[in-house]
N, C-alpha and C positions, 0 to 999 in steps of 0.2 A: 325199682329201676328208675333212677333219677332222669336219665336222658329219654327213656321210652315214655315216661309220664309227660315230660316236657314236649315230646313229639306229638302225643295225642292232644295235648292242650293247644299246641301250635296249629295243628291241622284243623281244629274246630274253632279257631280264632276268627270271629266274624265282626268284632267291634272295631271302631276306628283306632288307628295307631297315632299316638302323640309323641313326637320326638323333640327333645330339647335341641336347640340349634347348637352346632359345633362352631364356636367362634375362635378363629385362629388369626394371628397377625399375618398380613400379606407378605409376599416375598420381597416386594419393593416398598420402600418407605420414603415419603416426601419430607418427613420430619428429619431433624438432624440425627446422625447416628454416631456411634463411638468410632474413634480412629482405629484403623487396622494396625495395632501394635500391641506390645505386651502391657501397655497401660490403658487398655480399653476400659471405658467407663460403663456404667449401667444405664442405658437410655430409658426414658419413660415413654410409653406409647399410650395414646388415648384409647379409652375403652370403646369397643364397638358393640352395638346390640342390634338384634333383628328379631322379629317375632318368631315364635316356635313354629316348626313345620307340622301341619296337620294332614295326615293321609287317611282317607276313608277307603273301605274296601271297594267302593264304587269307583273312586278316582284311580285306585291302584289297578283295577281291572282295565279301565280305559287306557291308562298309560302303557300297559303291557301290550294291548292290542294295536295301538296306533303306530309305533315306529316299525321300520323295516329291519330285518336282521342285518347286522354289521359284520358278522363273521361267517365265512363259508364253512358249513359243516356237512360232511358226507351223510347221505341217507342210510348207508350201511357200511359195516366194516369189511374192508377187503384184506384178506389174509395173504401174506407172502407164502411162497412155496415152503419155506422152513417152518413158519407158524402152522401151516396146515398139517405138516408131518407131525409136529409136536402134539397138536391137539388130537390128531388121529391116534397117536400112541396112548394118550390119556383116556380117550373114549374106548380104545381097545382094552384097557385095564378094567374099565367098568363092566364091559361085556364079559370079559374072562372070569371075573369074580361075582358076576350077577349083582353088582352094587347099584343102589338107587341114588347114589350121591350126585348132587348137582355141582358141576364145576363152573365157577365163574371167575373170569379175569376181572380184577378190580382196579379202580383208580386211574393212575396216570396213563397207562397203556391204552385204555379205552378212550380217554380224552384226546390223546395225541393221534390215535388212529382216525378218530372222527374229524380231526383237523387236518388230516392228510400228511401227518408227520411220522417219520420212522421212530420206533421205540423198541428197545431191547430189554426193558425192565418189566418182566412179566410176573405179576403176583396173582396167584390163584387162591380163591377163597372156597373152602369146603363147608357144606352145610351140616354134615353129620359125623365127621371124624377129624382127628388131629392130623396135621400135616405129616408128622413122622409115620403115622399108620398108613397113610395113602402112599407115601414115597416107598415104603417097603413093598407094597403091592405093585407099584409101577416097576420097581426093580425086578421083582419076581416075574412079572408079565414080559418084560423085555427079554429075559433069558429064554422064555418059551418061543420067542420069534427070532432067536439067534442074535440078539443085540445085548450089549452090556451097559449097565448104568454107569454114569461118570460122576465123580466128585460128590457123592452123596454125603450130606452133613446135616446135623441137627443143631440149631442155635437155641440153647435153652433160654427161658425167660430170665431176665436180670433186672429186677426193679430198681436197683441202685443206679443203673445206666439207662433208666426209662425204657427198658425193653420188657414189656409186660406180657408178651405172648410168645410161646414157642414157635419157631419157624423152621421148617425143613427145606433144604435146598438140594437140587440136583441139576446136572447139566444134561440136556437132551439136544442132540445135534448142535453141540457147542454153544448153546444158549442156556444161561442160568435161569432156572425157574424157582420161585419161592412158593411154598405151600403153607397156608395158615387156615385155621377154622374161622367161620363167621363168629363174631363174638358180640356179647353185650356186657358192658362194664359199668360199675359204679365206683365213685371215688370219694375219698374223704375230703374235707374242706381245704386242708393245707398240704396236700400231697398229690403227686401224680400216680401213686401206687394204688391200683384198684382194690377196693375193699371186698368186692364181689365180682366174679367173672364166670360166665357160662356160655354155652352154645347159644347163638342168637339166630334170628331170621335174617334174610337178605335185607328186608326193610329196616330192621333195627340196626344192622351193620351200616347201611347207607346213611341213616340219620345221625349216627355217631361219628361220621367222618367230618373233616374240616370244612370242605366247601362242596357246593352242589355239583360243580363241574368235575370234582374228584370222587363223586359218589356213584358214578355210573358203573354198571356191570356189563360184561359181555358173557352171556350164557353159552358155554361151549356145547352143552347138550342140545340146545335149540338153535344155535347160531344167530341169536338175537341180542340186541342191546336192551338192557333193562334199566329204566329210569325210575327207581323206587321213590324218589322224592317228588316226582312229577314236574320237576322244573330244571333238572340238570342240563338237558339238551337245549331248552329254551335259554337258559343263562349262558350257555356256551355260544349260541347263535347271536345273542345280543351283547356279548362281551361283558357279562356282569360277574363280579366276585361277591357271592352270597353264601351264607352258612345255611345248612339244611334246617337247623333249629334256630330259635332266637339267638342272635350273636353273642350276647353276654353269657348265656348258659353254655354255649359252645366254647367260648374263650375261658370261662372259669373252670371248665373241665380239663382243658389243656391250653394254657395261655400261649404256648408256642405257636398256636394256630394264628395268632395275630400276625406274627412275622411271616408265616407261610402264606397268608392271604395277601400280604404286601408283595412278597416275592412273585407269586403267580400273577398278580395284577400288573406288576412292572414287566414281567417276562412276556406276557401275551398282550400287553398294552390294553388291558380291560379297564373297567370302571369299578371302583369300590362302592358297594351298597351304602346308602346314607346311614341306615340304622347300624350297619357294621362299623362305620366310622365313629359313631357316638359311643358304641360299646368299647371299641379298641382304645379310645382316648380317656375312658373313665378311670378314676383313681383306683378303683377296686381291681380292675383288670391289670393295670400297670403294676400294682403291688403284687398281684399273683404272679405276673411274669418274672418279677425280680426275686420272689421268694420260692416259687415252686419249680422253676425251670433251671437246670444246670447251665452254667456259663458256657460249657462246651457246646451244648445244643444251640444256644443263642449264637455262638461264634460260627457254627456250621452254616446256619441260615444266612447270616450276614455275609459270609464268604461266598456263598452261592449267588447272592445279589451282586456283590462286587465283581464276580467273574462272569455275570450274565450280560445280556444284550442291552439292558437299560438300568445301569447302576444308579444314575442320577434320579430317575423316577422313583426307584425303590427308597433311596435315602430321603428324597423329598416327602414321600408318604410318611416315613418314620418321623420326620420333623413336623409335618402338618398334624400328625396324630399325637403330638407332644410325647413321643416315646424316645426322643434322641438321647436324653441323659439317663433314661432307664436302661437303654442298651449300652451306650458308651459311658459307663460310670467312671467317675474321677475320684482320686483320693481326697479325703476330707481336708488334707493340708496342702491342697494345690495352691501354687503362687504364680502370678497374682490371681485375684478373685476373677472367676469367669463371668463376663457380663451376659445379660439376657439375650443380646443380639448375636451372640457367638455361634449358636447352632445354625441360624440363618446364613451367617457368613461362611460357615463350613460348607453348606449346600451350594452357595453361590460360587465358591472356589472350585468345588468339584464339577459343577455345571460348566464353568468357563474352561476348565481343563479338558473335559470330555468333548466339548464342541471344538476346541482347538485341535485335539487329537484327530478328529474326523477330517480336518483340513490338510494336515501334514502328509505330504506324499514322498518327501525325499528320504524317508526312513520308514520301515515297517516295524511297528511295535509288536512283539510276540505276546501271547496270552498272559504270561507271567508279568511282563512289563506293564501291560494294560491293567491287570488286576491290582498290582501294588501301586500303580500311579493313581488309581482311584482312592486308595487308602491315603496315600501321601497328600493328595489334593484336598481330601475331606478334612484332614487334620492340619492343614496349613495354618489356619488362624491360631492354633494352640501349640504350634511347634516349639515355641520358646517357653511354654508353661512347664513348671517343674514341681516336684514334691520331694520331701526328704524321706529316705528310707530309715530303717532301724539304726543305721550307723551314721545318720545325719548327712548322708551323701545326697546331693541333688541329682534326681533322675528325671528325664523327660516324661511328662504324663502320657505321651504317645506310647511309650514303652509299657506303662501300666495298662492302657486300654487293650493292647494286644495280649499281654500275658495274663491279666486278671479279668478284665471285663469280657473278653472274647475267648480267652484260653486258646489262642492260636499259637502256632509254632514260633519259637524264639527267633528264627531266621527272618520271619516276616517283620517282626519288630525292629530287628537290627537293620534290615535293608531300608525300611521307611525312615528311621532316624538318620541313617547315613545319607539318604536322598535329601533330607531337610538340611543337614550340615553342608552337603555339596552344593546345594542351590545358593547358599550364602556366598560361597567362593565364586560360583558362576556369576553372581551379580557384580562382583568386582572385576571379573575377567571380561565380561561382555563388552564394555567400552574399549578395552584394549584390543580385543579380537575384531571389533568393528573398525576402529580407527587405525589399528596396527602401529600405534605409537608405543615407544619404549618407555613405559611409566611403571614404577614400582607400585603394585596394589597395596593399599593400606587397610588396616583394621581386621585382617584375617591372619591367623597363624597357619602358615603353610608347612610347618614342620621341617624346613630345610633352609639352609643359608644359601643366598643367591650371589654371594660376594665373588665367587669364582666363575660365575656364569656370565658369558658375554651379553651385553645389552641386547644385541640382535637376536639372541636365543632365549631371552627371559620368558617371553610369552609362551613359547613352545615348552619350556621346562615346567612352568607352573601349570599349564593346561594338561601336560602329560602326567604330572604327579596327581592331579585331581582325578583324571580318568582312571589311573591305576588304583586309586583309592575306592572308587565307586563301581568300576568295571562295567558290566553289561547295562547297568542302570543309569549310566551318564546321560542318555537321551531323555530319561524321565526327569532327572534333576534339571537339565537344560529347559525342558518343557515348562516346568513350574517356575523357573527363574525368568523366563520370558514374560510370564504373566505378572510378575512383581517388579519388572524393570521399567524405569530406573528405581533404585531402592529408596531414594529420598522423597518419593511421591506417595501420598496416601490414596489407595484405591478402594477403600471401604465402601464409599457411597456408590462408586461406579459398579462395583461387583454386586452390591445389593440391588441396584437398579438395572442390572444385566447389561450394562454398557461395557462390553468386553473388548471392543476394538480387535476382533479376531484376525482380520486380514493383516493388520499392522503387526500383530504379534507373530503371526505365521511367517511373515517376511523376515522378521528378526530371527526366528528359529532357523529358517533356511540359511540365512547368511552365516550364523555361527556354526551350524552343523557343517556346511560346505567348507568353511575355513578350517575346521578341525580335520576334515578329510584331506584338505590340501596340505596340512601339516603332517599328514600320515600318522595320526594319533588315534584313529577310530577304534583300533584293537590293541592299543599300546600295552595293556596289562599282560598280553601274551608274550611280550618281548622279554627274554631272559637276561638278567644282569650279566655283564661281561666278566665280572669277578665275583665269586661267591664268598660266603663267610669264612670258610676254611682258608681260602687263598688270601683273604684280607689278613687273617692272623699270621700267615707265613710271611707276607710282605712286611708287616709291622712288627714281626717277631714277638707276637703275643702268646702267652701260655694258655690263656682261656678267653672265651668270648665274653659278651656282656654289653653294657650300654655303648662302649666305644665302638665295637664292631657294628652295632645297629646304626650308630651315627654315621659311620663310613659307608654303610650300605645305602643310606639315603643320599649321601654326597655323590656316590658313584652313579646312582640313578639320575641325579641332576646332570652330572658330567655326560653321561650317555645320551640323555635327551637333548642336550645342547650340541652334541656331536654324533649324529645318527650313523655316520660312517666310521666312527672311531673303532680302533682295534683293541684286542686284549693287551698287547704289548704297550700301546700308547696309554691305556688306562693304568697299567701297572706303574709306568714311569711317572704319571701324574700323581698317583697315590704316594709314591716315595718322595717326590719333590714337595708335595703339600705337607706331608707328615714332617719332613725335615724342617720346613719353615716354621711349622707349629712348635716343634721342639725348641728351636732357637729363640722363638718369642717367649717361651716359658722359662728360659734359663735366666 
């Protein structure tokens, strides 16, 4: 048992620990940096050195005893009425069948309850039987007391999906409960599939978990919290992210734990253990993360970070631990070449966007807008980078990151790429919306002719077409555009040095947002065209649809945006008149 042996060695470890220093470039640079454009160069940074950190058991003990707790942790777990009923039914099952099974709630539920947070994710670990066996007995017991089990299911182990343990589920009082046995596992060097698996003790199970704060048990039989690692509660009180065993051993057994450590650290605003940082950033662990963990599982962890309460902290840790390009892998034929400073610039853009988002009050961003805005901001510096697919077609690398590096849904990739395209159009519209001057924007393909649009309506038409293209995510595109406005200024050094000028950019966002509202365009994509495709064919006497009908649909949208009070009959007359002129010109 590799982990158990390591646990015994770790517990008897009395000699001094010597850790190599983790040297990372700072977030701000005084030296010159590459320009924020598609022609970024690769800057050279001076090497920084510092003496290695030496920790003795004596100094470790004194450092633990000196500081005061920074996190309020409850002395005992207080059960809700529903939780008490659930646990009473489980204890009733033990009494009914004379079972000596110890029932322990494991992991996140215990941690969250001690922190005074609600948690409905109840995982129960059994010390002497499989989850499916115990669920059958619970179901039988419930029938004897006049209750019926709900939603009983068994999820078999599936090593290909990194599901190595059978899990039984059932719903009691409308709460889903998972049942698994305590386990002890051994793994091969290049796989997450256990080579050996058996019933384990509570202590073995605790030490094989990812973090000490997630290794706590609540013993339902005794109504007590069990801290098998002897430091789970202490680390929770002092806000520390620490592994139960030496971090490198823990990470090599399951490299995904690196990302989980980062996610929990950001979520609770805790501190990463120094030895954990060294292990997480070592080449062996990074290689194992890339080779042993499926991209789907990596994508799930990243998405939880992006949707969480501290996405910038999470991404900053990934960058600081030199994991950025291990997680967000790029195609080998990416053009142009990605400079060294790019990952830092990605974090800076995300931080600026997050901070600006907190200031904006004129519009409330929903959860989905916030989540995808964090992706769009993170990938701002590489939004113009491309690669060629098998058909030699140029594809945005952002598309590759979503579909291949993270294996996220295609709609996320499409939305973020659309946001990036839309912000370029916003950059040309902002000066027009601010000054309200009738100027034709240059350098952007708007996909429609504006020759028939009155000068006084041109801004409304172009803005309306843009918003119809991006729909609900136009505030996200505007948010990012305000960070990069004006477009002819290089903000690389300001971003890296965190000179964000947030108040100025917040004012600009408010001005543009309010102007769009005044134009009545905030939900313009919900407006139906006055004339549909079939009607266009009838008016133009066409036998079939095709490019010509699509062309007229865009023209009709422009006409309608320029004349918000226009009627169906007026639009028909305009179509006939415009078509007649076109025919005469082609004769």
